[in-house]
Structures are given as C-alpha cells and as structure tokens.
N, C-alpha and C positions, 0 to 999 in steps of 0.2 A: 476640136477641143484639145488640140495638142500640136506637136510639130508634124510637118509633112514627112511622110515616110522616107522620102529621098534625103531629108536633112538629118535623119537620125543615124548616128554612128553605131555600128555594131562591132563588138570585139569578137572575132571568130573563135578565139580561144575559150571564151566563156560559154559558148554554146556546145553542149555535150548531148549526144543522143543517149537517153537513159535506157530505153527499151526498144527493141525491134521485134514486132509481132508479124507472123505470117501464117497463113492457113492453106493447106493443100487438100483438094478433094479428088479422090480416084474412084471410079465406078468400074467394076469388072465382074464378069460372070464367075460364079463359084461352083455351079452345078448345071449340067446340061445333058439330061438323060430322060428316057421314059416320058417324053412329051412335056417335061417341066424344065424351065430355066430359072435359076436363082441368081440374083445380082447382089453384090455387096457394095455399099457406098462407104468408103473409109475417109474420114476427115482427120487430118493431123494438124494440130496447132503447135507452133513453135514460138518460143520467146528467146531472143538472142541465140538462135540456131539450136536450141535445146528443146526436145519434144516436151510439151507441157500437158497435152491431152490428146488421146486418140479415141475416136468413136466409130462404131460400125452400125449401119442400118441395112436391113435386108428387104428385098422384095422378090416374090416368087410369082412366076407367070406360067399359066397353062398355055402350051403351044397349040393345043386342040381348040380352045375357045378364045385365045388371045386375051384372057382376062387375068386379073390379079388373084392369086390364091390367098385367101385370108383364113383366119382361125375358124370362122363359122362355116367355111367350105370343107374343113377337115373333121371337125368335132361338133357333135350336137351340143347345144347350149348347156344342157344339164351335165355334160361330161367335162366341161372346162374346169370346174372346181376340182374334180378328180385329177385331171392332168396337172393342175397347179400344185396339188399335193404331191404328185410324183416328182415335180421339179424341185420342191423343197426337200423331199427325201433324198433325191439325187445330189443336191448341193451338200447336205449333211454328210453323205457318203464321200463325195469328192474331197471335202475338207477335213475328213476324219473327225467330225464334230459329233458330240453326243446329243445335243439339243439346241434349242434357240439361244440359250444362255451362252453356249460356246460360240455361236455365230455372232452374237452381240459383242463378245470379247474380241472377236476377229475384225470387227469394224462394220458388221452388218447391222443397220439400224432401222430399216424400214421393211421388215419382212412381210407386212401386209401388201406391199407392192410386188411381191414375188408371185405373180400370177401369169399364166400363159397369156401372151399378148401377140401382136402381129409383127414383132421384130424377131422373126425366126427365118431360118434357112433350111431348105430340104436338101438332104445329102444321102450318100450311100449308106452311112451308118444309122441314120435316123433323122430326127428333127432337132435342130440346135437353136436354142433361144439365147439371145444376148441382152443383158440388162446393162444399161449405160451407167457411167459414173454418176453417183448420187441417186440413182433409181432405188437401189436397195442397200447401198453401202457407202461408206465414206470415200473420199477421193483417193486415198492411199491404197484402197483395195483395187481400184480400177474397174474395168468392165468385168461382169460375171457372165461366164459362158457355161451353159448346161445343155448336154445332149441326152435325149431320151431315144433309145433304140426302138425300131419298129415293132419288135416282139413285145416290148413293154406297152407300147401305145395301141397295139392291135385291138384290144377290147373296146377302145374308145373312139376309133376312127369310123367315120361314116362309110357305109358300104358303097355309096356312089361318089366318094371323094376322088380327087386326082391321084392320091397316093395309095388308094386301096389296091391298085394293081401291083404296087411294090411289095405288098404283104404276101402275095401268092407266089 
C-alpha cells in the first residue's frame, strides 16, 4: 500500500529523539543477622538521564527455615489493625502533623491504604515499612518510609515468630 521502504528517502535532520527512558534494578542484602536476611530490590527509572521514579521492595527470609517471613509470621491477624494504627501515629509524628487533615494538605490522599503490609524490612532498629509512590500519597511526596522500633511492637509480636528472639 505504499512505497518500498528502500525507496523512501529519510531526512536524518528531521528525526529527533524526544525521550530516552531506561530502568535499572538492583537487589542487595540490607540486613543479615540473627538468622534473618532481608533483601531490597531497588528500581530506578530515568528519563533523559534524570531520575523520574525510585521504588523499593523488600523480602525477608528466615535462614533457619529458608522461607519468606511475612506479616502473618510476625503478628496475629487481630493485631495487624493495631500495628497499622501505630504506623499512622508514627507518620503523624515524623511529619509533625496534628491530624489527617494536615497529612492531606501534605499530599497524602489514600490513608486507608496505610496498613501494615508485606513490604517491610527487618533491621537493628525495628521493622521498616515502605509505601510506594501513589500507595498513600501523590507522586511529589515520593515513597513513605516508617520504622517502628521493637519496643513499640513487642506487645503485638507472636511469641514464636522469627523476630521474637530480637526482643529478648
């Protein structure tokens, strides 16, 4: 339905690269103690060599059982709501916000999604949850990172969990 591609003349000056996108993924250990290893998968997206988005995903592995440590391995189901409330209070404290209205003014729009989830890492200071861009806030806020120390979490952690030993 047209000319053979070999017969079409192209003006090299008319062709301009508008955007150049690339993405890089890096996986590295961030914690390796007490029979637990935590890995972070960092994805960095660039547009024309400028970082446009960075995201972090975590996985925690028990070296004793060689299985993934998930939220239900650490907390009883009835305690997840309490841990989620602790996360919200800690976010208010981190941002020096008085209430949800202040958070909304700062760009947080989906506070119902501020719940303890499986995107957490175990560390020396406690458990750190990372909420991605658009999970609970607008793009300009970026990722939200909240750490709850072990002392705060102690009443909610299962006695037989992998991190119960870290409490003693």
